[in-house]
N, C-alpha and C positions, 0 to 999 in steps of 0.2 A: 499130200502122200508126198511128193517126191521130195519135199522139204525135210521131211520127218527121217526119212531113207540117208539123206544126205548128215546129218547130224549124227545120223548111229553107225554111220561108216567113218564118220569123223573122230567121234568118242571111239570107236574099236580100236583106228589105228594110233590114235593118241595114247589108248592104253597100253597098245602093244609096243610103242617105244617106249613109254615110260618104266617097262616092267624090269630091266636090265638097271637104271637106274633105283628105283625103289628096293631090288633085292640088292643093291652094294649097302642102303641103307640100315639094312635090319639089326635089332637091337641085342641079338645072339640069344633070344630067349628060346630054349629048346636045343639049341646047339652045341657041338662041340669048341665052340669058340676056346674057351679056358684049357681042355686038353690039349689042343692045337698049339697054345700061347706059353704053358706049362711045357711042354715038348722042347720048344725051339729056344726056352730058357735055360732048361738043363744044357743042351746042345751048347751054346753059348759060351755057359760059364765054363764048361768044361774046357772050349775050344780056350777061352782067355786065359784060364788056368796052365794050358800046352804051351801055348806062345808067348805069354809074360808070367812067370813061373813066380815073380814076384807078388802079381796082384792077392795070389791066394792069404800072404802075410795082412793083407789091406782088409780082404776079405773076413778074416780072424780078429781083426781089431776092429773091423766096422759094427754099428748098432742095425744098419741095414744098409743093404742096396736095390736098386731098382736097376732093370734087365731088359735093356729095348733090343731083342735079339734081330729085329732089322727094321731099318728106317730106311726108307728109301727116298729118295732129293732128286729135283729135276729142276730145271728153270730154263727159259728162254727170256731175257729181261727181269720177268718177275718169276720167280721161283717159289717152290714150297717143299714141305719134306713130311712126312707120317709114317708112325709105325704104333706098333703096340707090344706091350710085354707087361712085367710083373714086379713087386714089391716082396723081396724076402729078409725076411727076419730071423736069425737063427735057422737058414735053409730052408724056411716055409714059407709058401706064397699066402700073402695076406690081404693083397690089393692088384685088382689090376688097373694098367694106364694106357693110355695112349698119347703122343706125344705129336705135337704139331708144331711147325716152323715157315715162317714166309721171310722172304729177304726181295730185295732187290738191286738191282745197279746191272751192269754189264755181265752179262752170265749167259751158260749156254751149256746144255749136257744134263748127264743124270747119273747119281751113283747110289750106290747101296751100302750100309756098313753098319754094325752093332754098336751098342755102347751103356756102361754101364756107371751108374752113380753109386759111391760109397756115401753113405752118411758116417761122419764118423764120429758124432756126438749126440747124445740123446736130444738135444735143442733143435739141429739142424733136421733130426730125423721126424720131431714132434712137430716143427714148424711144416715142415715138406706133405704131411700127411692130413693137418687141420686147414691146409689150403684148399680155397673150390677149384685151384688154377696154378699151382705153382711154376713161375719162369726163372730159368737159367739165367744168372747174370755173369758179368767178368771174374767174381770172387768164384765160382768155378776154378780147381788148380787141376791141371792134367796131371796123368800118372805115368803116360806112356810121352816117349819122346818123338819127335819127328823123325829120326833114325829106324824108328820101331822098337825101341830097348824098354824096359820099362825101368822107371826112376824109381832109384831103392826107398824103401818105409824109412827115412829118417824123421828127426824129432820135428824139424818143419814142416815137412809134409804132412803129417799126423795132425798137426794143429791144426791143418785147414779143415773146416766145416763140413765141405764138400767137395771128393775129387773124382775125378772121371776120366774111365779109360773108353776110346773112343777108336774102334780098328775095324779094316774093311775085311771083306770076306776074301778078297784076294790081295790080302796086304793091308797097311797100315795107310790112312788116308789122311794126307798130306794138309796141312793147315788149317784140321779141324778145328770149330767152334761150335760152342753149344749156344752162345750167347743169343737171346732172345726166342728161345727154345721153350715150349712150354705144355706140361705135364697135366694130366685131367685123369682122373679116379674115371673108369667105366664099369661096367657091367656086361662081359664078354658074352 
């Protein structure tokens, strides 16, 4: 009898301690996840246009835009980042994505930023949408300089298949890089 009481108590305590972890892993069925993401995406796009007006021209020329409104990155030795956003085609949400990034090395701290990927060619957009997990590489060209100025959409820039704008909530994130960042389609 005493053994089963301890087992029940251990089970109950274990279940209660696991509840926050399990709640964080929800698949979003029946939630308002997509509504929240859509509102954040719209606010981020408007902020980008206000802060960096030349990005509006890029958006008009792009075949699609992946908008990640809030990416949280933290590290102490090893680090990682996570965020959720939406793929817009003709200013309409067509899919939702998560972004994950891992890093290692001498690092400490945390930061939050937003980023937008502009798919400038139909092939780049198609490759992104067909991929089960698309990874950003060194071939992504940035359209916001370290000084916080938008780079003009000149012929060289527009010929790049994927362009990125990375900006922080309290200013530009210096030394921004998306290398090693993986994007995966989700159901919010």
